N, CA, C and O atoms as a printed pandas DataFrame, in Angstrom:
     atom_number atom_name residue_name chain_id  residue_number  x_coord  y_coord  z_coord
0              1         N          MET        A               1   45.444   63.333   84.082
1              2        CA          MET        A               1   45.080   64.722   84.266
2              3         C          MET        A               1   46.219   65.607   83.739
3              4         O          MET        A               1   47.395   65.314   83.956
4              5         N          THR        A               2   45.863   66.664   83.061
5              6        CA          THR        A               2   46.823   67.573   82.479
6              7         C          THR        A               2   47.257   68.602   83.514
7              8         O          THR        A               2   46.431   69.181   84.220
8              9         N          SER        A               3   48.569   68.820   83.592
9             10        CA          SER        A               3   49.046   69.865   84.493
10            11         C          SER        A               3   48.745   71.227   83.875
11            12         O          SER        A               3   48.486   71.344   82.677
12            13         N          PHE        A               4   48.786   72.241   84.714
13            14        CA          PHE        A               4   48.506   73.584   84.225
14            15         C          PHE        A               4   49.559   74.003   83.209
15            16         O          PHE        A               4   49.231   74.651   82.215
16            17         N          GLN        A               5   50.823   73.643   83.442
17            18        CA          GLN        A               5   51.878   73.987   82.486
18            19         C          GLN        A               5   51.636   73.299   81.146
19            20         O          GLN        A               5   51.860   73.900   80.095
20            21         N          GLU        A               6   51.187   72.060   81.172
21            22        CA          GLU        A               6   50.868   71.347   79.932
22            23         C          GLU        A               6   49.718   72.040   79.201
23            24         O          GLU        A               6   49.706   72.118   77.973
24            25         N          ALA        A               7   48.751   72.541   79.976
25            26        CA          ALA        A               7   47.629   73.275   79.366
26            27         C          ALA        A               7   48.140   74.558   78.717
27            28         O          ALA        A               7   47.720   74.900   77.612
28            29         N          LEU        A               8   49.044   75.273   79.393
29            30        CA          LEU        A               8   49.609   76.493   78.808
30            31         C          LEU        A               8   50.356   76.182   77.512
31            32         O          LEU        A               8   50.231   76.907   76.526
32            33         N          ASP        A               9   51.129   75.102   77.524
33            34        CA          ASP        A               9   51.876   74.713   76.328
34            35         C          ASP        A               9   50.938   74.360   75.179
35            36         O          ASP        A               9   51.158   74.776   74.042
36            37         N          ALA        A              10   49.887   73.589   75.478
37            38        CA          ALA        A              10   48.927   73.195   74.445
38            39         C          ALA        A              10   48.185   74.411   73.898
39            40         O          ALA        A              10   47.966   74.519   72.692
40            41         N          ALA        A              11   47.803   75.313   74.776
41            42        CA          ALA        A              11   47.081   76.517   74.354
42            43         C          ALA        A              11   47.968   77.410   73.491
43            44         O          ALA        A              11   47.500   77.996   72.515
44            45         N          ALA        A              12   49.238   77.513   73.845
45            46        CA          ALA        A              12   50.164   78.351   73.071
46            47         C          ALA        A              12   50.378   77.793   71.671
47            48         O          ALA        A              12   50.676   78.538   70.737
48            49         N          ASP        A              13   50.225   76.491   71.529
49            50        CA          ASP        A              13   50.400   75.850   70.224
50            51         C          ASP        A              13   49.158   75.911   69.351
51            52         O          ASP        A              13   49.246   75.784   68.130
52            53         N          ASP        A              14   47.990   76.108   69.980
53            54        CA          ASP        A              14   46.733   76.020   69.217
54            55         C          ASP        A              14   45.662   76.908   69.852
55            56         O          ASP        A              14   45.178   76.613   70.945
56            57         N          PRO        A              15   45.293   77.996   69.169
57            58        CA          PRO        A              15   44.277   78.880   69.737
58            59         C          PRO        A              15   42.918   78.209   69.898
59            60         O          PRO        A              15   42.068   78.720   70.627
60            61         N          GLY        A              16   42.696   77.091   69.245
61            62        CA          GLY        A              16   41.434   76.372   69.350
62            63         C          GLY        A              16   41.477   75.212   70.330
63            64         O          GLY        A              16   40.504   74.468   70.453
64            65         N          SER        A              17   42.587   75.053   71.024
65            66        CA          SER        A              17   42.764   73.936   71.949
66            67         C          SER        A              17   41.768   73.999   73.107
67            68         O          SER        A              17   41.407   75.075   73.583
68            69         N          SER        A              18   41.339   72.824   73.540
69            70        CA          SER        A              18   40.466   72.751   74.712
70            71         C          SER        A              18   41.218   73.142   75.983
71            72         O          SER        A              18   40.601   73.352   77.027
72            73         N          ALA        A              19   42.531   73.241   75.904
73            74        CA          ALA        A              19   43.324   73.669   77.059
74            75         C          ALA        A              19   42.931   75.082   77.499
75            76         O          ALA        A              19   43.084   75.434   78.669
76            77         N          TRP        A              20   42.424   75.892   76.560
77            78        CA          TRP        A              20   41.979   77.241   76.926
78            79         C          TRP        A              20   40.861   77.185   77.959
79            80         O          TRP        A              20   40.767   78.064   78.816
80            81         N          ASP        A              21   40.007   76.156   77.886
81            82        CA          ASP        A              21   38.928   76.008   78.869
82            83         C          ASP        A              21   39.502   75.852   80.279
83            84         O          ASP        A              21   39.008   76.462   81.228
84            85         N          LEU        A              22   40.539   75.039   80.408
85            86        CA          LEU        A              22   41.169   74.837   81.711
86            87         C          LEU        A              22   41.800   76.141   82.211
87            88         O          LEU        A              22   41.694   76.472   83.392
88            89         N          ILE        A              23   42.441   76.861   81.329
89            90        CA          ILE        A              23   43.075   78.130   81.715
90            91         C          ILE        A              23   42.016   79.112   82.213
91            92         O          ILE        A              23   42.208   79.781   83.229
92            93         N          TRP        A              24   40.886   79.195   81.484
93            94        CA          TRP        A              24   39.779   80.059   81.927
94            95         C          TRP        A              24   39.287   79.618   83.304
95            96         O          TRP        A              24   39.126   80.444   84.203
96            97         N          GLN        A              25   39.046   78.307   83.468
97            98        CA          GLN        A              25   38.502   77.792   84.730
98            99         C          GLN        A              25   39.436   78.047   85.910
99           100         O          GLN        A              25   38.980   78.327   87.019
100          101         N          GLU        A              26   40.734   77.951   85.671
101          102        CA          GLU        A              26   41.699   78.161   86.744
102          103         C          GLU        A              26   41.897   79.641   87.051
103          104         O          GLU        A              26   42.358   79.986   88.140
104          105         N          SER        A              27   41.559   80.514   86.116
105          106        CA          SER        A              27   41.820   81.948   86.267
106          107         C          SER        A              27   40.604   82.740   86.728
107          108         O          SER        A              27   40.726   83.650   87.549
108          109         N          CYS        A              28   39.436   82.398   86.202
109          110        CA          CYS        A              28   38.239   83.206   86.436
110          111         C          CYS        A              28   37.075   82.321   86.870
111          112         O          CYS        A              28   36.878   81.219   86.359
112          113         N          HIS        A              29   36.314   82.842   87.827
113          114        CA          HIS        A              29   35.152   82.121   88.332
114          115         C          HIS        A              29   33.985   83.092   88.457
115          116         O          HIS        A              29   34.083   84.095   89.164
116          117         N          GLN        A              30   32.898   82.802   87.782
117          118        CA          GLN        A              30   31.670   83.579   87.864
118          119         C          GLN        A              30   31.909   85.083   87.688
119          120         O          GLN        A              30   31.429   85.898   88.475
120          121         N          GLY        A              31   32.654   85.427   86.647
121          122        CA          GLY        A              31   32.835   86.825   86.295
122          123         C          GLY        A              31   33.932   87.563   87.031
123          124         O          GLY        A              31   34.115   88.763   86.825
124          125         N          THR        A              32   34.668   86.867   87.887
125          126        CA          THR        A              32   35.770   87.498   88.600
126          127         C          THR        A              32   37.014   86.643   88.436
127          128         O          THR        A              32   36.964   85.420   88.564
128          129         N          CYS        A              33   38.129   87.299   88.152
129          130        CA          CYS        A              33   39.391   86.578   88.025
130          131         C          CYS        A              33   40.187   86.699   89.319
131          132         O          CYS        A              33   40.178   87.739   89.979
132          133         N          ASP        A              34   40.854   85.645   89.657
133          134        CA          ASP        A              34   41.743   85.640   90.810
134          135         C          ASP        A              34   42.864   86.647   90.537
135          136         O          ASP        A              34   43.532   86.540   89.508
136          137         N          PRO        A              35   43.092   87.618   91.422
137          138        CA          PRO        A              35   44.162   88.583   91.198
138          139         C          PRO        A              35   45.523   87.921   90.948
139          140         O          PRO        A              35   46.369   88.489   90.258
140          141         N          ALA        A              36   45.732   86.733   91.502
141          142        CA          ALA        A              36   46.987   86.016   91.274
142          143         C          ALA        A              36   47.156   85.594   89.811
143          144         O          ALA        A              36   48.267   85.299   89.371
144          145         N          SER        A              37   46.054   85.566   89.066
145          146        CA          SER        A              37   46.117   85.204   87.641
146          147         C          SER        A              37   46.866   86.242   86.811
147          148         O          SER        A              37   47.189   85.993   85.649
148          149         N          ALA        A              38   47.141   87.392   87.395
149          150        CA          ALA        A              38   47.890   88.430   86.675
150          151         C          ALA        A              38   49.244   87.912   86.206
151          152         O          ALA        A              38   49.800   88.436   85.240
152          153         N          VAL        A              39   49.787   86.891   86.873
153          154        CA          VAL        A              39   51.075   86.337   86.434
154          155         C          VAL        A              39   50.982   85.751   85.019
155          156         O          VAL        A              39   52.006   85.516   84.378
156          157         N          LEU        A              40   49.769   85.518   84.539
157          158        CA          LEU        A              40   49.579   84.991   83.185
158          159         C          LEU        A              40   49.685   86.074   82.113
159          160         O          LEU        A              40   49.813   85.749   80.933
160          161         N          LEU        A              41   49.636   87.336   82.488
161          162        CA          LEU        A              41   49.619   88.405   81.491
162          163         C          LEU        A              41   50.837   88.391   80.564
163          164         O          LEU        A              41   50.653   88.564   79.359
164          165         N          PRO        A              42   52.069   88.196   81.046
165          166        CA          PRO        A              42   53.197   88.130   80.108
166          167         C          PRO        A              42   53.074   86.952   79.130
167          168         O          PRO        A              42   53.363   87.087   77.941
168          169         N          TRP        A              43   52.642   85.799   79.651
169          170        CA          TRP        A              43   52.449   84.633   78.781
170          171         C          TRP        A              43   51.358   84.912   77.744
171          172         O          TRP        A              43   51.509   84.574   76.570
172          173         N          LEU        A              44   50.269   85.526   78.183
173          174        CA          LEU        A              44   49.192   85.851   77.249
174          175         C          LEU        A              44   49.660   86.836   76.186
175          176         O          LEU        A              44   49.295   86.702   75.019
176          177         N          ALA        A              45   50.457   87.816   76.570
177          178        CA          ALA        A              45   50.962   88.789   75.593
178          179         C          ALA        A              45   51.832   88.093   74.546
179          180         O          ALA        A              45   51.684   88.346   73.350
180          181         N          ARG        A              46   52.733   87.223   74.987
181          182        CA          ARG        A              46   53.596   86.496   74.037
182          183         C          ARG        A              46   52.774   85.571   73.147
183          184         O          ARG        A              46   52.980   85.511   71.935
184          185         N          THR        A              47   51.847   84.856   73.763
185          186        CA          THR        A              47   51.045   83.880   73.023
186          187         C          THR        A              47   50.134   84.569   72.017
187          188         O          THR        A              47   50.065   84.150   70.862
188          189         N          CYS        A              48   49.446   85.603   72.433
189          190        CA          CYS        A              48   48.522   86.303   71.534
190          191         C          CYS        A              48   49.250   86.952   70.366
191          192         O          CYS        A              48   48.690   87.073   69.276
192          193         N          ALA        A              49   50.486   87.369   70.583
193          194        CA          ALA        A              49   51.252   88.027   69.522
194          195         C          ALA        A              49   51.549   87.085   68.365
195          196         O          ALA        A              49   51.743   87.537   67.236
196          197         N          ILE        A              50   51.588   85.771   68.629
197          198        CA          ILE        A              50   51.889   84.839   67.539
198          199         C          ILE        A              50   50.631   84.359   66.810
199          200         O          ILE        A              50   50.721   83.803   65.716
200          201         N          PHE        A              51   49.471   84.573   67.410
201          202        CA          PHE        A              51   48.217   84.171   66.777
202          203         C          PHE        A              51   47.735   85.247   65.807
203          204         O          PHE        A              51   47.998   86.434   65.999
204          205         N          ARG        A              52   47.031   84.817   64.771
205          206        CA          ARG        A              52   46.374   85.773   63.874
206          207         C          ARG        A              52   45.250   86.463   64.653
207          208         O          ARG        A              52   44.707   85.883   65.593
208          209         N          PRO        A              53   44.894   87.706   64.268
209          210        CA          PRO        A              53   43.855   88.426   65.019
210          211         C          PRO        A              53   42.580   87.615   65.256
211          212         O          PRO        A              53   42.051   87.618   66.368
212          213         N          GLN        A              54   42.083   86.929   64.243
213          214        CA          GLN        A              54   40.839   86.177   64.410
214          215         C          GLN        A              54   41.018   84.961   65.317
215          216         O          GLN        A              54   40.045   84.446   65.866
216          217         N          ASP        A              55   42.268   84.500   65.475
217          218        CA          ASP        A              55   42.529   83.345   66.331
218          219         C          ASP        A              55   42.815   83.734   67.774
219          220         O          ASP        A              55   42.786   82.878   68.658
220          221         N          ARG        A              56   43.088   85.004   68.026
221          222        CA          ARG        A              56   43.459   85.423   69.380
222          223         C          ARG        A              56   42.303   86.028   70.168
223          224         O          ARG        A              56   42.484   86.408   71.324
224          225         N          GLU        A              57   41.129   86.124   69.573
225          226        CA          GLU        A              57   40.023   86.825   70.229
226          227         C          GLU        A              57   39.735   86.308   71.632
227          228         O          GLU        A              57   39.679   87.082   72.587
228          229         N          ARG        A              58   39.556   85.023   71.750
229          230        CA          ARG        A              58   39.202   84.444   73.050
230          231         C          ARG        A              58   40.311   84.694   74.076
231          232         O          ARG        A              58   40.027   84.969   75.242
232          233         N          ALA        A              59   41.550   84.601   73.651
233          234        CA          ALA        A              59   42.680   84.783   74.560
234          235         C          ALA        A              59   42.798   86.225   75.046
235          236         O          ALA        A              59   43.093   86.460   76.218
236          237         N          VAL        A              60   42.568   87.198   74.153
237          238        CA          VAL        A              60   42.668   88.595   74.606
238          239         C          VAL        A              60   41.488   88.968   75.503
239          240         O          VAL        A              60   41.622   89.815   76.386
240          241         N          VAL        A              61   40.343   88.345   75.281
241          242        CA          VAL        A              61   39.200   88.585   76.173
242          243         C          VAL        A              61   39.540   88.075   77.575
243          244         O          VAL        A              61   39.280   88.757   78.567
244          245         N          LEU        A              62   40.115   86.885   77.654
245          246        CA          LEU        A              62   40.560   86.368   78.955
246          247         C          LEU        A              62   41.553   87.339   79.589
247          248         O          LEU        A              62   41.454   87.649   80.776
248          249         N          ALA        A              63   42.499   87.810   78.804
249          250        CA          ALA        A              63   43.504   88.740   79.327
250          251         C          ALA        A              63   42.853   90.020   79.853
251          252         O          ALA        A              63   43.287   90.561   80.870
252          253         N          GLY        A              64   41.829   90.503   79.176
253          254        CA          GLY        A              64   41.122   91.692   79.643
254          255         C          GLY        A              64   40.434   91.467   80.971
255          256         O          GLY        A              64   40.444   92.340   81.839
256          257         N          PHE        A              65   39.831   90.289   81.135
257          258        CA          PHE        A              65   39.197   89.953   82.413
258          259         C          PHE        A              65   40.244   89.875   83.527
259          260         O          PHE        A              65   40.014   90.349   84.640
260          261         N          ILE        A              66   41.382   89.279   83.220
261          262        CA          ILE        A              66   42.447   89.170   84.218
262          263         C          ILE        A              66   42.979   90.556   84.576
263          264         O          ILE        A              66   43.174   90.867   85.751
264          265         N          ALA        A              67   43.212   91.386   83.561
265          266        CA          ALA        A              67   43.795   92.716   83.793
266          267         C          ALA        A              67   42.892   93.589   84.657
267          268         O          ALA        A              67   43.375   94.285   85.551
268          269         N          VAL        A              68   41.591   93.560   84.401
269          270        CA          VAL        A              68   40.697   94.434   85.165
270          271         C          VAL        A              68   40.618   94.011   86.632
271          272         O          VAL        A              68   40.349   94.847   87.495
272          273         N          ASP        A              69   40.844   92.749   86.926
273          274        CA          ASP        A              69   40.794   92.275   88.306
274          275         C          ASP        A              69   42.166   92.240   88.982
275          276         O          ASP        A              69   42.269   91.888   90.157
276          277         N          ALA        A              70   43.217   92.602   88.248
277          278        CA          ALA        A              70   44.557   92.622   88.830
278          279         C          ALA        A              70   44.668   93.775   89.831
279          280         O          ALA        A              70   44.040   94.820   89.661
280          281         N          ASP        A              71   45.464   93.572   90.863
281          282        CA          ASP        A              71   45.677   94.653   91.830
282          283         C          ASP        A              71   46.613   95.702   91.228
283          284         O          ASP        A              71   47.229   95.482   90.185
284          285         N          ASP        A              72   46.705   96.833   91.901
285          286        CA          ASP        A              72   47.507   97.946   91.378
286          287         C          ASP        A              72   48.968   97.570   91.194
287          288         O          ASP        A              72   49.592   97.980   90.216
288          289         N          LYS        A              73   49.515   96.806   92.109
289          290        CA          LYS        A              73   50.913   96.387   91.999
290          291         C          LYS        A              73   51.125   95.566   90.723
291          292         O          LYS        A              73   52.079   95.798   89.981
292          293         N          SER        A              74   50.237   94.615   90.479
293          294        CA          SER        A              74   50.352   93.772   89.283
294          295         C          SER        A              74   50.143   94.588   88.013
295          296         O          SER        A              74   50.833   94.376   87.016
296          297         N          ARG        A              75   49.197   95.516   88.046
297          298        CA          ARG        A              75   48.964   96.360   86.860
298          299         C          ARG        A              75   50.221   97.162   86.536
299          300         O          ARG        A              75   50.541   97.366   85.364
300          301         N          GLY        A              76   50.927   97.615   87.555
301          302        CA          GLY        A              76   52.179   98.333   87.328
302          303         C          GLY        A              76   53.274   97.415   86.827
303          304         O          GLY        A              76   53.987   97.745   85.880
304          305         N          LEU        A              77   53.406   96.264   87.461
305          306        CA          LEU        A              77   54.427   95.291   87.096
306          307         C          LEU        A              77   54.258   94.805   85.652
307          308         O          LEU        A              77   55.241   94.613   84.936
308          309         N          TYR        A              78   53.012   94.611   85.235
309          310        CA          TYR        A              78   52.732   94.060   83.913
310          311         C          TYR        A              78   52.207   95.114   82.932
311          312         O          TYR        A              78   51.526   94.779   81.962
312          313         N          ALA        A              79   52.520   96.373   83.184
313          314        CA          ALA        A              79   52.000   97.468   82.349
314          315         C          ALA        A              79   52.363   97.299   80.876
315          316         O          ALA        A              79   51.532   97.562   80.006
316          317         N          ASP        A              80   53.579   96.871   80.582
317          318        CA          ASP        A              80   53.975   96.686   79.177
318          319         C          ASP        A              80   53.182   95.559   78.522
319          320         O          ASP        A              80   52.778   95.666   77.364
320          321         N          ASP        A              81   52.964   94.482   79.269
321          322        CA          ASP        A              81   52.185   93.354   78.731
322          323         C          ASP        A              81   50.731   93.771   78.506
323          324         O          ASP        A              81   50.119   93.399   77.505
324          325         N          ILE        A              82   50.187   94.540   79.438
325          326        CA          ILE        A              82   48.814   95.033   79.288
326          327         C          ILE        A              82   48.714   95.923   78.059
327          328         O          ILE        A              82   47.746   95.828   77.305
328          329         N          ALA        A              83   49.701   96.785   77.848
329          330        CA          ALA        A              83   49.696   97.655   76.664
330          331         C          ALA        A              83   49.785   96.829   75.384
331          332         O          ALA        A              83   49.110   97.132   74.400
332          333         N          THR        A              84   50.608   95.796   75.394
333          334        CA          THR        A              84   50.718   94.913   74.226
334          335         C          THR        A              84   49.388   94.221   73.957
335          336         O          THR        A              84   48.925   94.177   72.817
336          337         N          LEU        A              85   48.779   93.685   74.997
337          338        CA          LEU        A              85   47.501   92.990   74.843
338          339         C          LEU        A              85   46.407   93.940   74.361
339          340         O          LEU        A              85   45.562   93.557   73.553
340          341         N          ARG        A              86   46.423   95.153   74.847
341          342        CA          ARG        A              86   45.444   96.156   74.396
342          343         C          ARG        A              86   45.601   96.406   72.897
343          344         O          ARG        A              86   44.614   96.451   72.163
344          345         N          ALA        A              87   46.849   96.567   72.449
345          346        CA          ALA        A              87   47.110   96.797   71.018
346          347         C          ALA        A              87   46.677   95.590   70.183
347          348         O          ALA        A              87   46.115   95.756   69.100
348          349         N          LEU        A              88   46.933   94.386   70.677
349          350        CA          LEU        A              88   46.524   93.177   69.955
350          351         C          LEU        A              88   45.000   93.073   69.880
351          352         O          LEU        A              88   44.451   92.599   68.885
352          353         N          THR        A              89   44.330   93.514   70.928
353          354        CA          THR        A              89   42.860   93.507   70.943
354          355         C          THR        A              89   42.322   94.525   69.950
355          356         O          THR        A              89   41.345   94.254   69.252
356          357         N          LEU        A              90   42.944   95.683   69.879
357          358        CA          LEU        A              90   42.514   96.693   68.907
358          359         C          LEU        A              90   42.671   96.181   67.474
359          360         O          LEU        A              90   41.875   96.526   66.601
360          361         N          GLU        A              91   43.693   95.361   67.230
361          362        CA          GLU        A              91   43.835   94.730   65.906
362          363         C          GLU        A              91   42.635   93.834   65.617
363          364         O          GLU        A              91   42.125   93.817   64.497
364          365         N          CYS        A              92   42.190   93.099   66.612
365          366        CA          CYS        A              92   41.007   92.242   66.440
366          367         C          CYS        A              92   39.781   93.100   66.141
367          368         O          CYS        A              92   38.972   92.758   65.279
368          369         N          LEU        A              93   39.651   94.204   66.851
369          370        CA          LEU        A              93   38.496   95.089   66.666
370          371         C          LEU        A              93   38.502   95.760   65.297
371          372         O          LEU        A              93   37.440   96.047   64.745
372          373         N          SER        A              94   39.681   96.010   64.750
373          374        CA          SER        A              94   39.747   96.698   63.461
374          375         C          SER        A              94   39.094   95.886   62.352
375          376         O          SER        A              94   38.692   96.433   61.325
376          377         N          SER        A              95   38.991   94.573   62.565
377          378        CA          SER        A              95   38.303   93.724   61.588
378          379         C          SER        A              95   36.842   93.516   61.959
379          380         O          SER        A              95   36.109   92.822   61.254
380          381         N          GLY        A              96   36.420   94.118   63.069
381          382        CA          GLY        A              96   35.017   94.019   63.477
382          383         C          GLY        A              96   34.705   92.851   64.378
383          384         O          GLY        A              96   33.562   92.695   64.807
384          385         N          GLY        A              97   35.697   92.020   64.681
385          386        CA          GLY        A              97   35.432   90.839   65.502
386          387         C          GLY        A              97   34.723   89.773   64.692
387          388         O          GLY        A              97   34.151   90.062   63.641
388          389         N          SER        A              98   34.758   88.551   65.174
389          390        CA          SER        A              98   34.178   87.440   64.418
390          391         C          SER        A              98   32.655   87.387   64.516
391          392         O          SER        A              98   32.005   86.699   63.729
392          393         N          SER        A              99   32.087   88.111   65.476
393          394        CA          SER        A              99   30.634   88.156   65.636
394          395         C          SER        A              99   30.279   89.407   66.432
395          396         O          SER        A              99   31.153   90.051   67.012
396          397         N          ASP        A             100   28.997   89.746   66.456
397          398        CA          ASP        A             100   28.562   90.888   67.258
398          399         C          ASP        A             100   28.858   90.656   68.739
399          400         O          ASP        A             100   29.271   91.572   69.450
400          401         N          THR        A             101   28.645   89.434   69.187
401          402        CA          THR        A             101   28.907   89.092   70.576
402          403         C          THR        A             101   30.391   89.257   70.896
403          404         O          THR        A             101   30.749   89.841   71.919
404          405         N          MET        A             102   31.250   88.744   70.021
405          406        CA          MET        A             102   32.691   88.858   70.248
406          407         C          MET        A             102   33.128   90.317   70.190
407          408         O          MET        A             102   34.033   90.713   70.924
408          409         N          PHE        A             103   32.505   91.122   69.335
409          410        CA          PHE        A             103   32.832   92.544   69.262
410          411         C          PHE        A             103   32.642   93.203   70.631
411          412         O          PHE        A             103   33.469   94.010   71.055
412          413         N          VAL        A             104   31.556   92.860   71.316
413          414        CA          VAL        A             104   31.291   93.407   72.650
414          415         C          VAL        A             104   32.359   92.925   73.633
415          416         O          VAL        A             104   32.870   93.716   74.427
416          417         N          TYR        A             105   32.699   91.638   73.587
417          418        CA          TYR        A             105   33.722   91.116   74.485
418          419         C          TYR        A             105   35.076   91.775   74.230
419          420         O          TYR        A             105   35.816   92.051   75.175
420          421         N          LEU        A             106   35.404   92.027   72.972
421          422        CA          LEU        A             106   36.669   92.691   72.652
422          423         C          LEU        A             106   36.679   94.124   73.176
423          424         O          LEU        A             106   37.688   94.592   73.704
424          425         N          GLN        A             107   35.548   94.818   73.027
425          426        CA          GLN        A             107   35.445   96.167   73.584
426          427         C          GLN        A             107   35.621   96.119   75.103
427          428         O          GLN        A             107   36.310   96.956   75.685
428          429         N          GLN        A             108   34.998   95.142   75.724
429          430        CA          GLN        A             108   35.103   94.990   77.173
430          431         C          GLN        A             108   36.553   94.725   77.568
431          432         O          GLN        A             108   37.021   95.249   78.578
432          433         N          ALA        A             109   37.267   93.923   76.791
433          434        CA          ALA        A             109   38.673   93.645   77.090
434          435         C          ALA        A             109   39.497   94.930   77.065
435          436         O          ALA        A             109   40.326   95.153   77.947
436          437         N          VAL        A             110   39.274   95.776   76.058
437          438        CA          VAL        A             110   40.005   97.048   75.991
438          439         C          VAL        A             110   39.742   97.869   77.246
439          440         O          VAL        A             110   40.664   98.445   77.822
440          441         N          LEU        A             111   38.488   97.920   77.666
441          442        CA          LEU        A             111   38.144   98.657   78.881
442          443         C          LEU        A             111   38.809   98.028   80.111
443          444         O          LEU        A             111   39.216   98.733   81.034
444          445         N          GLY        A             112   38.913   96.722   80.110
445          446        CA          GLY        A             112   39.612   96.043   81.201
446          447         C          GLY        A             112   41.085   96.388   81.229
447          448         O          GLY        A             112   41.650   96.617   82.299
448          449         N          PHE        A             113   41.717   96.429   80.062
449          450        CA          PHE        A             113   43.128   96.826   80.003
450          451         C          PHE        A             113   43.304   98.263   80.486
451          452         O          PHE        A             113   44.324   98.606   81.084
452          453         N          ASP        A             114   42.303   99.098   80.221
453          454        CA          ASP        A             114   42.360  100.494   80.649
454          455         C          ASP        A             114   42.065  100.659   82.144
455          456         O          ASP        A             114   42.216  101.750   82.693
456          457         N          GLY        A             115   41.645   99.569   82.799
457          458        CA          GLY        A             115   41.368   99.619   84.229
458          459         C          GLY        A             115   39.967  100.090   84.584
459          460         O          GLY        A             115   39.705  100.438   85.735
460          461         N          ASP        A             116   39.072  100.106   83.618
461          462        CA          ASP        A             116   37.690  100.527   83.859
462          463         C          ASP        A             116   36.961   99.415   84.611
463          464         O          ASP        A             116   36.552   98.417   84.017
464          465         N          GLU        A             117   36.804   99.597   85.914
465          466        CA          GLU        A             117   36.225   98.539   86.744
466          467         C          GLU        A             117   34.715   98.409   86.605
467          468         O          GLU        A             117   34.136   97.449   87.113
468          469         N          VAL        A             118   34.067   99.346   85.931
469          470        CA          VAL        A             118   32.632   99.212   85.701
470          471         C          VAL        A             118   32.417   98.505   84.363
471          472         O          VAL        A             118   31.972   97.357   84.340
472          473         N          TRP        A             119   32.724   99.164   83.262
473          474        CA          TRP        A             119   32.448   98.590   81.942
474          475         C          TRP        A             119   33.424   97.478   81.581
475          476         O          TRP        A             119   33.111   96.630   80.746
476          477         N          GLY        A             120   34.592   97.471   82.196
477          478        CA          GLY        A             120   35.525   96.373   81.981
478          479         C          GLY        A             120   35.023   95.062   82.553
479          480         O          GLY        A             120   35.524   93.992   82.209
480          481         N          LYS        A             121   34.028   95.149   83.429
481          482        CA          LYS        A             121   33.422   93.950   84.020
482          483         C          LYS        A             121   31.975   93.737   83.580
483          484         O          LYS        A             121   31.466   92.618   83.650
484          485         N          GLU        A             122   31.318   94.787   83.133
485          486        CA          GLU        A             122   29.869   94.707   82.931
486          487         C          GLU        A             122   29.383   94.846   81.489
487          488         O          GLU        A             122   28.209   94.593   81.217
488          489         N          LEU        A             123   30.245   95.239   80.570
489          490        CA          LEU        A             123   29.786   95.504   79.200
490          491         C          LEU        A             123   29.136   94.281   78.558
491          492         O          LEU        A             123   28.243   94.420   77.722
492          493         N          ASP        A             124   29.577   93.092   78.941
493          494        CA          ASP        A             124   29.012   91.882   78.350
494          495         C          ASP        A             124   27.542   91.677   78.697
495          496         O          ASP        A             124   26.903   90.783   78.142
496          497         N          ARG        A             125   26.999   92.472   79.587
497          498        CA          ARG        A             125   25.556   92.396   79.874
498          499         C          ARG        A             125   24.740   92.707   78.620
499          500         O          ARG        A             125   23.586   92.295   78.505
500          501         N          ILE        A             126   25.343   93.429   77.693
501          502        CA          ILE        A             126   24.683   93.678   76.405
502          503         C          ILE        A             126   24.416   92.349   75.710
503          504         O          ILE        A             126   23.339   92.136   75.154
504          505         N          ASN        A             127   25.406   91.455   75.743
505          506        CA          ASN        A             127   25.263   90.149   75.095
506          507         C          ASN        A             127   24.201   89.305   75.777
507          508         O          ASN        A             127   23.557   88.478   75.131
508          509         N          ASP        A             128   24.013   89.502   77.056
509          510        CA          ASP        A             128   23.055   88.707   77.824
510          511         C          ASP        A             128   21.642   89.288   77.780
511          512         O          ASP        A             128   20.717   88.742   78.382
512          513         N          GLY        A             129   21.485   90.414   77.051
513          514        CA          GLY        A             129   20.182   91.036   76.947
514          515         C          GLY        A             129   19.777   91.827   78.178
515          516         O          GLY        A             129   18.615   92.210   78.314
516          517         N          GLU        A             130   20.721   92.077   79.073
517          518        CA          GLU        A             130   20.401   92.813   80.291
518          519         C          GLU        A             130   20.410   94.322   80.061
519          520         O          GLU        A             130   19.937   95.088   80.900
520          521         N          VAL        A             131   20.948   94.737   78.930
521          522        CA          VAL        A             131   20.992   96.148   78.552
522          523         C          VAL        A             131   20.479   96.249   77.125
523          524         O          VAL        A             131   20.931   95.504   76.255
524          525         N          ASP        A             132   19.566   97.136   76.875
525          526        CA          ASP        A             132   18.992   97.290   75.541
526          527         C          ASP        A             132   19.763   98.381   74.787
527          528         O          ASP        A             132   19.703   99.561   75.132
528          529         N          VAL        A             133   20.479   97.956   73.760
529          530        CA          VAL        A             133   21.296   98.884   72.969
530          531         C          VAL        A             133   21.034   98.622   71.491
531          532         O          VAL        A             133   20.902   97.475   71.066
532          533         N          GLN        A             134   20.963   99.682   70.726
533          534        CA          GLN        A             134   20.802   99.556   69.274
534          535         C          GLN        A             134   22.157   99.520   68.603
535          536         O          GLN        A             134   22.237   99.417   67.379
């Protein structure tokens, strides 16, 4: 069994690593992230900064989910990391995202970094067909 630290190391080395699945599973469950997962924000900011925009999409989306569910203390503590992750996400968006679905997730991540507790958690309903948008 892989330790969580080993998963972080593997994920930092390869944006396509299956270790990202473990990180997601340990951080977020059924659309809500454990507020304690906010400790990952500095690691995510460093890791995403070394990936090319198209390779960091999944990681910044995870970071957006974590940021929107972080408590106020953590949002303050990790404000610089959140700002970095937001800027890295905007770089991904400037290329349009790798797909229409990913474009929505990237937009949702930005809203999560901004602390929007409605659209930062719910915008992906567009991808699920729960909201009809042209």
